[in-house]
C-alpha positions in Angstrom: -127.7 -109.9 21.0 -130.0 -111.4 18.4 -128.8 -114.8 17.4 -130.2 -116.7 14.4 -130.1 -120.5 14.8 -130.5 -122.3 11.5 -130.3 -126.0 10.5 -131.9 -129.3 10.0 -135.7 -129.5 9.9 -137.6 -132.5 11.4 -136.9 -134.8 8.4 -133.1 -134.4 8.9 -132.9 -134.0 12.6 -131.6 -137.0 14.5 -132.2 -137.4 18.2 -128.5 -136.5 18.9 -128.8 -133.3 16.9 -132.1 -132.4 18.6 -130.5 -132.9 22.0 -127.5 -130.8 21.0 -129.8 -128.0 19.7 -131.9 -128.2 22.9 -128.7 -127.8 25.1 -127.6 -124.9 22.8 -130.9 -123.3 23.5 -130.5 -123.7 27.2 -127.0 -122.1 27.0 -128.2 -119.2 24.8 -131.3 -118.7 27.0 -129.3 -118.4 30.2 -127.4 -115.4 28.6 -130.6 -113.4 28.0 -130.3 -113.4 24.2 -133.1 -113.1 21.6 -133.1 -116.2 19.5 -134.5 -116.2 16.0 -135.2 -119.2 13.9 -137.6 -120.5 11.2 -140.2 -121.4 13.9 -140.9 -124.9 12.7 -139.8 -128.3 14.0 -136.4 -130.1 14.1 -133.5 -127.9 15.5 -135.8 -124.9 15.4 -138.1 -126.5 17.9 -135.3 -128.0 20.0 -133.4 -124.7 20.4 -136.7 -122.9 21.2 -137.6 -125.4 23.8 -134.1 -125.1 25.3 -134.3 -121.3 25.6 -137.7 -121.6 27.3 -136.4 -124.3 29.7 -133.3 -122.1 30.6 -135.5 -120.2 33.1 -134.3 -116.8 32.0 -137.4 -114.7 31.4 -135.3 -112.0 29.6 -134.6 -114.5 26.7 -137.1 -114.4 23.8 -137.6 -116.8 20.9 -138.8 -115.4 17.6 -140.0 -117.6 14.8 -139.9 -116.2 11.3 -142.4 -118.5 9.6 -142.7 -119.2 5.9 -146.5 -119.5 6.0 -149.4 -117.0 6.1 -150.4 -118.2 9.5 -148.7 -119.4 12.7 -150.7 -122.6 12.7 -147.7 -125.0 12.1 -145.3 -123.1 14.4 -143.5 -125.0 17.2 -145.0 -124.4 20.7 -142.0 -122.7 22.2 -142.0 -119.4 20.5 -142.6 -116.1 22.2 -143.2 -114.2 19.0 -144.5 -115.8 15.8 -144.1 -113.8 12.5 -146.0 -115.4 9.7 -144.5 -114.0 6.5 -146.4 -115.8 3.7 -143.3 -115.6 1.5 -142.0 -119.2 1.8 -138.2 -119.6 1.7 -137.7 -115.8 1.0 -138.2 -115.6 4.8 -134.6 -116.8 5.1 -133.4 -113.4 4.1 -135.4 -111.8 6.9 -134.1 -114.2 9.5 -130.5 -113.6 8.4 -130.8 -109.8 8.3 -132.5 -109.8 11.7 -129.7 -111.7 13.3 -126.4 -110.2 14.6 -124.7 -113.6 14.1 -125.9 -117.1 13.2 -125.4 -120.6 14.4 -125.8 -123.4 11.8 -126.5 -127.0 12.9 -126.4 -129.6 10.1 -128.9 -128.6 7.5 -130.0 -129.2 4.0 -130.9 -126.9 1.1 -132.8 -124.4 3.3 -129.8 -124.0 5.6 -127.5 -123.7 2.6 -129.7 -120.8 1.4 -129.5 -119.1 4.8 -125.7 -119.5 4.9 -125.5 -118.0 1.4 -127.6 -115.0 2.5 -125.4 -114.6 5.6 -122.3 -114.6 3.3 -123.8 -112.0 1.0 -124.8 -109.8 3.9 -121.4 -110.2 5.7 -122.8 -112.0 8.7 -120.7 -114.4 10.8 -122.0 -118.0 10.9 -120.8 -120.5 13.5 -121.0 -123.9 11.8 -121.4 -127.0 13.9 -119.1 -129.8 12.7 -120.5 -132.6 14.9 -123.1 -133.8 12.4 -123.3 -134.1 8.6 -124.9 -131.3 6.7 -124.0 -127.9 5.2 -122.7 -126.6 8.5 -120.0 -129.2 8.6 -119.3 -129.0 4.8 -118.9 -125.2 4.9 -117.1 -124.7 8.2 -113.8 -122.8 7.5 -114.6 -122.3 3.9 -115.0 -119.1 1.8 -117.9 -119.1 -0.6 -116.3 -116.6 -2.9 -113.7 -113.8 -2.8 -116.0 -111.1 -1.5 -115.7 -112.1 2.1 -113.3 -114.0 4.3 -113.5 -116.0 7.5 -117.2 -115.7 8.1 -118.0 -119.5 8.4 -116.3 -120.5 11.6 -116.4 -124.2 12.7 -117.1 -125.4 16.3 -117.7 -128.9 17.7 -119.0 -128.5 21.2 -121.1 -126.3 23.5 -118.0 -125.2 25.3 -116.4 -124.1 22.1 -119.4 -122.1 20.9 -119.7 -120.5 24.3 -116.1 -119.2 24.0 -116.7 -118.0 20.4 -119.7 -116.0 21.4 -117.8 -114.3 24.2 -115.1 -113.0 21.7 
C-alpha cells in the first residue's frame, strides 16, 4: 500500500508531535508499506526516520519535493522527487497515495486534505494535537463525499483502522 503522510512542517511540529510521527513511521515501516510525504522537515522527517529505523528493507520512503532540486530534502528518503512546482506538488502526493494520514498541520495540510476530498481519498486525521487534522476529523467538506475524514487518537487506533 502507498500511504501519504501529511501534516505539520518544522515551524509547527512540537517535540511530542515529532515523536508521534516517528513512532507512526516505525509502525508503518514494519508493515512493508511505501510512505509518501513532502520530503521536508517536521512530521515529514520524523515519519521518514521512523520508517528507516523500523528495520524493514521492503519499506520505502518517497519525498515529493516542492523545489527544483533535492538539496533541502530530509535525510531519510529512499526516493526524492523534485517537482519544481511548489505547493502544486500536493496534488501529486495525494493522487499517488492509496490513503492518507494527517498529523496536525497548517495551510499546506489543509490544501492536501482538500485535494484528498476532491479525489475521493480517505484521510485518517490525528486528533491528539491542534491543527487541521483535529479540526476536520469526522467532518464533511461538502455534499459530494461522505465519511472520508476519519479521526484517530493513538497508534493502536490507526493500526486497527489500516487493517480494515
